C-alpha positions as CSV (number, residue, x, y, z in Angstrom):
1,Q,0.0,0.0,0.0
2,V,1.5,3.3,-1.1
3,Q,1.5,6.1,1.4
4,L,2.2,9.7,0.5
5,V,3.1,12.2,3.3
6,E,3.2,15.9,2.7
7,S,5.1,18.4,4.8
8,G,6.6,21.9,4.7
9,G,3.5,24.0,4.8
10,G,3.1,27.1,7.0
11,L,2.2,30.7,7.3
12,V,4.1,33.1,5.1
13,Q,3.7,36.7,4.0
14,A,2.8,37.6,0.4
15,G,6.0,37.5,-1.7
16,G,7.6,34.8,0.5
17,S,8.6,31.3,-0.3
18,L,8.0,27.8,1.0
19,R,9.2,24.3,-0.1
20,L,6.8,21.4,0.2
21,S,8.0,17.8,0.4
22,C,6.1,14.6,-0.5
23,V,7.6,11.4,0.6
24,A,6.3,8.1,-0.8
25,S,6.6,4.8,1.1
26,G,5.3,1.3,0.6
27,S,6.2,0.8,-3.0
28,S,8.8,1.3,-5.7
29,T,9.2,4.7,-7.3
30,I,5.9,6.2,-8.5
31,N,6.1,7.1,-12.1
32,S,4.3,10.4,-12.2
33,V,3.5,12.6,-9.2
34,G,1.4,15.6,-8.9
35,W,0.8,18.4,-6.4
36,Y,-2.8,19.5,-5.9
37,R,-4.4,22.1,-3.7
38,Q,-7.8,22.8,-2.3
39,A,-8.8,26.2,-1.0
40,P,-11.9,26.6,1.3
41,G,-15.1,26.4,-0.7
42,K,-13.3,25.4,-3.9
43,Q,-12.7,22.2,-5.8
44,R,-9.3,20.5,-5.6
45,E,-7.1,21.5,-8.5
46,M,-3.8,20.3,-9.9
47,V,-0.9,22.6,-9.3
48,A,2.0,20.8,-10.9
49,G,3.1,17.4,-12.1
50,I,6.3,15.6,-12.9
51,T,7.0,12.3,-14.7
52,I,9.7,9.9,-13.7
53,R,11.9,11.3,-16.4
54,G,11.5,14.9,-15.1
55,T,8.9,16.2,-17.6
56,T,6.9,18.8,-15.8
57,N,3.5,20.5,-16.2
58,Y,2.1,23.5,-14.3
59,A,-1.2,25.2,-13.8
60,D,-1.3,28.6,-15.5
61,S,-1.8,30.3,-12.1
62,V,1.6,29.1,-10.8
63,K,3.8,29.1,-13.9
64,G,7.0,31.0,-13.3
65,R,6.5,31.0,-9.5
66,F,6.4,27.3,-8.6
67,T,8.9,24.6,-9.4
68,I,8.3,20.8,-9.0
69,S,11.3,18.5,-8.7
70,R,12.0,15.0,-7.5
71,D,14.7,12.9,-6.0
72,N,14.0,9.3,-7.0
73,A,16.7,7.9,-4.7
74,K,14.7,9.4,-1.7
75,N,11.3,8.7,-3.2
76,T,10.6,12.4,-2.6
77,V,8.9,15.1,-4.7
78,Y,9.3,18.8,-3.9
79,L,7.3,21.9,-4.7
80,Q,9.3,25.1,-4.4
81,M,6.9,28.0,-4.2
82,N,8.1,31.5,-4.7
83,S,6.4,34.9,-4.9
84,L,3.5,33.5,-3.0
85,K,0.1,35.2,-3.2
86,P,-2.9,35.2,-0.8
87,E,-4.8,33.2,-3.4
88,D,-2.2,30.4,-3.0
89,T,-3.7,29.7,0.4
90,A,-4.9,26.2,0.5
91,V,-4.3,22.7,1.7
92,Y,-1.7,21.1,-0.6
93,F,-1.7,17.4,-1.4
94,C,0.5,15.1,-3.4
95,N,-0.8,12.1,-5.3
96,T,0.0,10.2,-8.4
97,W,-0.6,12.1,-11.7
98,P,-3.4,11.6,-12.6
99,P,-4.6,11.1,-9.0
100,R,-5.8,7.9,-7.4
101,V,-8.6,8.0,-4.9
102,G,-6.9,5.8,-2.3
103,Y,-3.7,7.8,-2.3
104,W,-4.9,11.1,-0.8
105,G,-3.1,12.0,2.4
106,Q,-3.8,14.7,5.0
107,G,-2.1,17.4,3.0
108,T,-0.2,20.4,4.4
109,Q,-1.7,23.8,5.0
110,V,-0.2,26.8,3.2
111,T,-1.4,30.2,4.4
112,V,-0.3,33.4,2.7
113,S,-1.1,36.6,4.4
114,S,-1.4,39.9,2.6
């Protein structure tokens, strides 16, 4: 059973940065991994995805500000978030890309103050 655990969230001022980590356990390396977020009252949306070969994809709202990367040796995927905006406030989750229902974790809260 694959388990994905997110960490690295917190409270930051607008313009600040955070780096999120997603550690996968319980299986061999996951091919494609995505970061997703859900803000209060909104649907969960994909933020960024990365394939095992390093091909990336980003939501238009985060292009140029967020960078997804991975360390396959550590079974870890990162999301570097720069120039954060209040509208980036959400719970951030990692999952496979596309996501699998049984792989959602608790997420990590990111709050950006104005």
